[in-house]
VOLUMSE-19796 format. One line per 4 residues: number of its first residue (from 0); their letters; for each residue y, z, x of N, C-alpha, C. Coordinates in steps of 0.2 Angstrom, whole numbers. Each point is the difference from the previous one (the first is absolute). Example, Ala and Ser with C-alpha at 12.3 -4.5 7.8 and 13.67 -1.06 7.14 Angstrom:
BEGIN
0) AS) -28/39/66/6/0/-4/6/0/4 | 5/-4/-2/6/1/4/5/3/-4
END
This chain:
BEGIN
0) MERL) 129/815/573/1/-7/5/-5/-5/1 | -3/7/3/-9/-4/2/-4/-4/-5 | 3/3/-7/-4/-5/-3/2/-8/0 | 6/-1/1/3/-7/2/-1/-1/4
4) VEIG) -1/3/6/-4/-4/6/-8/-2/1 | -2/3/-6/-9/-1/-1/2/-6/-2 | 3/0/-7/-1/-9/-5/7/-5/4 | 2/3/6/4/-6/4/6/0/-1
8) DFET) 3/3/-7/8/0/-2/3/1/5 | 3/-4/4/4/4/6/5/-2/-2 | 4/-6/-3/4/-2/-2/5/7/-5 | -5/3/-6/2/4/-5/5/8/6
12) LSNK) -8/-1/4/2/9/4/7/-3/5 | 0/-7/3/7/0/5/5/2/-4 | 1/-5/-7/5/2/-2/1/5/-4 | -6/6/-1/4/5/-2/1/5/4
16) MYLS) -3/-1/8/2/6/5/5/-4/4 | 3/-6/-1/6/-2/3/-1/-1/5 | -6/-3/0/-3/-3/10/4/-8/3 | 1/1/5/2/-3/3/-3/-2/9
20) PPLT) -2/-5/1/-5/-6/-5/-3/2/-5 | -5/-3/-3/-3/4/-6/-7/1/3 | -4/5/-3/-7/1/2/-4/-4/0 | -5/-2/3/-6/-3/1/-6/1/0
24) NNPD) -5/-3/1/-5/1/0/-1/5/8 | 1/-1/4/-1/2/8/0/8/-1 | -5/1/3/-4/7/-1/6/5/2 | 0/0/7/4/2/3/8/3/-2
28) DIMY) 1/-5/-3/6/0/-5/1/4/-7 | -7/1/-3/-1/3/-4/-2/7/2 | -1/2/5/-2/7/3/7/3/0 | 4/-6/6/6/6/1/6/-2/-6
32) FFNS) -2/0/-5/4/-3/-6/-3/8/-3 | -6/1/-1/-2/5/-2/3/6/2 | 0/0/5/4/5/6/6/2/1 | 2/-4/-2/8/1/-1/3/5/-6
36) LSGL) -3/-5/-4/1/6/-6/-4/6/1 | -3/3/4/-3/6/-1/5/3/5 | 4/-3/6/3/4/5/7/1/-5 | 2/-4/-3/7/2/-4/-1/8/-4
40) LAGV) -4/2/-5/-3/5/-1/-1/6/6 | -3/-2/7/-4/4/3/9/2/3 | 4/-2/1/7/-1/4/4/4/-6 | -2/0/-5/6/5/-7/-2/5/1
44) VQYH) -8/3/3/-3/6/1/1/3/6 | 0/-2/5/0/0/7/6/7/0 | 5/-8/0/7/3/-1/3/1/-6 | -2/4/-4/1/3/-4/7/5/-3
48) WPGD) 7/-1/0/6/4/-1/-1/0/-8 | 2/7/-2/-1/3/-7/4/-6/-5 | -6/-3/-5/2/-5/-6/-1/-7/3 | -3/-1/6/-3/-6/1/-3/-2/-1
52) IERS) -7/2/-1/-7/0/-4/1/-1/-9 | 5/4/-3/1/-1/-7/5/-5/-3 | 4/-4/6/4/-4/-1/-4/-8/2 | -8/2/5/-3/-4/-1/-4/-3/-5
56) CEVI) -3/7/-4/-4/-2/-4/4/-1/-6 | 5/2/-2/5/-4/-5/-1/-7/-1 | 3/-3/6/-2/-6/0/-3/-5/-1 | -7/4/3/-6/-4/-2/-2/2/-7
60) MSGE) 1/4/-3/-1/2/-6/5/-5/-6 | 5/-1/3/4/-3/-5/0/-9/-1 | -4/-3/1/-3/-4/0/-3/-2/-8 | -1/-8/-3/-5/1/-5/-8/-1/1
64) TDID) -1/1/5/-8/-1/2/0/2/8 | -4/3/2/0/6/5/-1/-7/5 | -1/-5/3/0/-6/5/8/-1/-2 | 4/0/-5/8/-1/-1/4/6/5
68) GFAE) -4/6/-2/3/4/2/1/2/8 | -4/-1/1/-2/-1/8/3/-5/3 | 0/-6/-1/1/-5/1/9/0/0 | 5/5/-3/6/1/1/-1/6/5
72) YTRQ) 0/4/1/-1/6/5/-1/-5/6 | -4/-5/2/-3/-4/5/9/-5/3 | 3/-2/-8/4/-3/3/8/2/3 | -1/6/-6/6/7/3/-2/2/9
76) RYGG) -6/0/0/-2/2/6/-1/-2/6 | 0/-8/1/2/-6/2/4/-3/0 | 5/3/-3/6/-4/-1/-1/-7/-4 | -2/-3/-4/-1/-6/-1/-7/-3/1
80) SWSS) -1/-6/4/-7/-5/0/-2/5/7 | -6/-2/0/-5/2/6/-4/-5/3 | -2/2/5/-6/-2/2/-9/2/3 | -5/0/-2/-6/2/3/-5/-5/3
84) NYAS) 4/-3/4/-2/-5/5/-1/7/7 | -7/-1/1/-4/3/3/4/-3/9 | -1/-7/-1/1/-3/9/9/1/3 | 1/2/-5/8/2/0/1/6/2
88) FVDY) -4/5/-4/0/7/5/-3/0/6 | -7/-4/0/-2/1/7/6/-2/4 | 4/-6/-1/4/-2/6/6/3/0 | 0/4/-7/7/5/3/-2/9/7
92) YRYT) -6/1/-1/-3/5/4/-3/-1/6 | 1/-9/1/-4/-1/7/9/-1/3 | 5/1/0/6/0/2/1/6/3 | 2/-2/5/2/5/6/8/1/3
96) GWTS) 3/-2/-4/5/0/4/6/9/-3 | 4/1/3/3/4/-2/3/3/-7 | 1/-4/-2/-1/-1/-6/-5/0/-10 | -5/1/5/-7/0/-4/1/6/-2
100) GIMR) 2/6/0/1/7/-2/-7/5/0 | -4/4/-1/-1/5/2/-8/-3/-4 | -2/-3/-4/-5/0/-6/-5/-6/5 | 2/-1/3/-5/-4/5/-6/5/8
104) QWLF) 4/5/0/-4/4/4/-1/7/-6 | 1/0/-5/-3/5/-6/-7/-3/0 | -2/-8/-3/-7/-4/0/0/4/5 | 0/-2/6/-7/2/7/0/4/0
108) QTCN) 5/6/-1/-5/9/1/-6/-4/-6 | 2/0/-5/-7/0/-7/-5/-4/3 | 1/-6/2/-4/-5/5/-4/3/5 | 5/3/3/-4/5/8/-2/6/0
112) EYGW) 2/5/-6/-1/6/3/-4/3/-10 | 6/-1/-5/-3/6/-6/-2/-6/-6 | 2/-3/1/-3/-5/-7/3/2/-7 | -3/4/-4/3/4/-8/4/-6/-2
116) YQTS) -4/-3/0/2/-7/-5/-1/3/-9 | 7/-3/-4/1/1/-7/-1/-5/-2 | -11/-1/-2/-2/-7/-3/-1/3/-8 | -2/-8/-3/-3/2/-4/-8/2/-2
120) GSPD) -1/4/6/-8/0/-1/-2/6/-4 | 3/5/0/-2/3/-7/1/-1/-8 | -7/3/-5/3/-1/-7/4/5/-2 | 3/5/5/5/5/-3/9/-2/1
124) QPFG) 1/-7/0/5/0/-2/1/-6/-2 | 8/-3/-5/2/-5/-3/1/-7/3 | -2/-4/6/4/-4/2/-8/-6/1 | -4/1/-5/-4/-5/1/-3/0/8
128) SSFP) -5/-5/0/-7/1/7/3/-7/5 | 6/-4/0/2/-5/2/3/0/9 | 0/6/0/0/0/11/-4/8/1 | -4/-3/3/-4/5/3/0/1/6
132) IEFY) -2/7/3/2/0/9/-2/-8/3 | -6/-1/-4/-1/-8/8/9/-3/-1 | 3/-2/-6/6/-3/3/5/3/6 | 0/8/-1/5/1/4/-4/1/8
136) YQWC) -6/0/1/-4/-3/6/2/-6/3 | 0/-3/-6/2/-8/0/9/0/4 | 3/3/-2/6/1/1/2/1/10 | -5/7/-1/1/0/9/-3/-6/5
140) HDIY) -5/-4/-4/-3/-4/5/7/-7/0 | 3/-1/-7/3/-6/2/6/2/2 | 2/6/-2/9/2/4/0/2/6 | -7/1/4/2/4/9/-7/-2/1
144) DESF) -4/-3/3/-7/-3/2/-6/1/-2 | -5/-6/1/-6/2/-2/-4/7/1 | 4/3/5/-5/6/2/-1/4/-6 | 4/0/-4/-1/4/-6/-3/-4/-5
148) YNES) -6/5/-2/-3/0/-8/-4/5/-4 | -3/-1/-3/-3/5/-4/-1/7/6 | -4/-3/3/-7/5/3/7/3/8 | 3/-4/1/5/5/5/4/5/-3
152) INYN) 5/-5/-5/2/7/-2/-1/5/-2 | -9/-1/-2/-1/10/-3/-2/0/6 | -1/-3/6/-3/6/6/8/2/2 | 8/-4/0/5/4/1/1/6/-1
156) IYVT) -2/-1/-7/3/4/-6/-6/9/2 | -3/-1/3/-7/4/0/2/2/7 | 1/-4/5/6/3/8/5/5/-2 | 2/-4/-4/9/7/-2/-3/5/-1
160) NLDH) -4/1/-7/-3/6/-1/-3/3/4 | -4/-3/6/-3/5/4/5/3/6 | 4/-4/1/3/3/7/6/4/-5 | 0/0/-6/8/4/-5/-6/10/-3
164) NGMY) -6/-3/1/-5/4/-2/2/0/-8 | 2/-6/-5/0/-1/-7/5/3/-2 | -2/4/-6/2/3/-5/0/11/5 | -2/1/3/-1/6/5/2/-2/8
168) PIIT) 10/-2/0/3/-2/6/0/8/6 | -4/-2/3/3/6/6/8/1/4 | 2/2/-3/8/0/2/3/7/-1 | 6/0/2/4/6/0/9/-3/0
172) NVYS) 4/4/-3/7/-2/1/1/-6/-4 | -1/-2/-6/-1/-4/-6/0/2/-6 | 7/-2/-3/1/4/-6/-1/-8/-5 | -5/2/-6/-3/-6/-1/4/0/-9
176) THGQ) 6/-4/-2/0/0/-8/-1/-5/-4 | -3/-1/-7/1/-4/-2/2/0/-6 | 3/-5/-4/3/-1/-5/-9/1/-4 | 3/2/-6/-4/1/-6/0/-6/-5
180) LDPW) 3/-3/1/-2/-6/-5/-2/-8/5 | 1/4/6/-2/-6/5/-7/-2/-1 | -1/-7/2/-7/-4/-3/-6/0/8 | 5/0/6/-2/0/8/-3/9/1
184) RPMG) 2/4/-5/0/8/1/-9/1/2 | -5/-4/-4/-5/1/2/-2/-1/8 | 4/-6/3/-3/0/6/1/6/4 | 3/5/0/2/5/4/-2/5/-2
188) VQTN) 1/7/5/-5/6/0/7/3/-9 | -6/4/-2/2/2/-6/3/8/1 | -4/3/3/0/8/1/3/0/7 | 1/7/2/4/2/8/-7/2/3
192) VNSF) 0/-5/6/-3/-2/6/-4/7/3 | 7/4/3/-1/4/3/8/4/0 | 0/6/1/6/4/1/6/-4/5 | 0/-6/2/3/-2/4/0/-10/-2
196) APVV) -3/0/-6/1/-7/-3/0/1/-8 | 6/4/-3/-2/0/-6/4/-6/-4 | -2/1/-6/-1/-7/-4/5/2/-9 | 1/-5/-2/5/1/-6/1/-5/-6
200) VIPG) -2/1/-5/0/-7/-6/3/4/-4 | 8/-5/1/7/0/-5/-1/-3/-5 | 1/6/-7/-1/-2/-6/4/-5/-1 | -1/-7/-4/5/-3/-2/3/-6/5
204) ASHC) -3/-1/5/4/-2/7/-5/-6/1 | 3/-5/1/-5/-7/2/2/-2/6 | -2/-5/5/-3/-2/5/8/-1/5 | 1/4/5/3/0/5/6/7/-2
208) MDLY) 2/0/-6/6/4/-4/0/6/5 | -6/2/4/2/5/5/1/1/7 | 2/-6/1/2/-2/6/7/-4/-1 | 4/2/-6/6/0/1/3/4/1
212) SISP) 9/-1/3/4/6/1/0/4/-7 | 0/8/0/3/4/-2/7/-3/-7 | -1/-2/-6/3/-2/-5/0/6/-6 | 8/-1/-3/-1/4/-7/-4/-1/-3
216) SDTP) -4/-6/-2/-4/-3/-5/-6/4/1 | -2/4/5/-7/4/1/-2/2/-3 | -6/1/-2/-2/7/-4/0/5/5 | -1/7/-4/-1/6/4/-6/-3/4
220) EMLA) -5/-1/-2/-7/-2/4/1/-5/8 | 5/-4/-2/0/-6/4/6/2/5 | 4/6/-1/5/2/4/-3/7/6 | -3/2/-5/-6/6/3/-3/-2/5
224) SKQR) -4/-8/-1/-4/-4/4/4/0/7 | 6/-3/0/5/-4/2/1/7/7 | 4/4/-3/2/7/3/-7/2/5 | -4/-1/-4/-6/4/5/-3/-3/6
228) TTSL) 1/-8/-1/1/-6/5/3/1/7 | 6/1/-3/6/4/6/-4/7/4 | 0/5/-3/-3/5/5/-8/0/1 | -4/-4/-3/-6/1/4/1/-5/9
232) VRQW) 4/-5/-2/1/-4/5/7/5/7 | 3/4/-3/1/7/4/-4/4/3 | -4/3/-4/-4/3/2/-6/-4/4 | -1/-3/-3/-5/-5/9/3/-2/6
236) LMIF) 5/0/-1/4/-4/6/3/7/5 | 0/5/-2/0/7/3/-5/3/3 | -5/-3/-4/-8/3/4/2/-4/5 | 1/-6/3/2/-2/7/5/2/3
END
């Protein structure tokens, strides 16, 4: 797909990837296009339930070519044609009405507190190099206001880590739980902070699965963690 962009064959790329309107040589739209494709797979891993990743791989590998397989996967995930228009993305997240959902607030947190954007900056990933960190700085600037730019965002992240002592938080009465498969797990502490701030990594679990109610589908490790949550809250409330 990056080669098609390099040679300017936007018609072939747009037709294969079910883009409407078609992709053009607009740099913002190109970056948003590749970012959107990586986000599809990031979401599958982040909210993985048994079989999700395997089913995604089956669709992608079923095409006659790599791009055909991934295009079919994209079509299924987006339910048909889709748009990679960056201006529309910005307009959507500029909206401040009650029906705007939670993502505007989430993006603001990343700009104002901790960043940690999923970019194409590392050579150790399969998504090319078309959505660098600077693209996410641009999001913050375009969606919110001009006070957000690369230096200010990096400073905000520095202050957040300074306030909370980074990976060595000074905390008590906190139970930190992580899903083993959760790509966000590295953002949290991985070992017990102290005797009043235990940590557990739950095998085979993904993002937020540890926050749902107890369910018959819970693994033994998940059930044990949820029961421990109840026990610890009762224990800590008795202290007061």
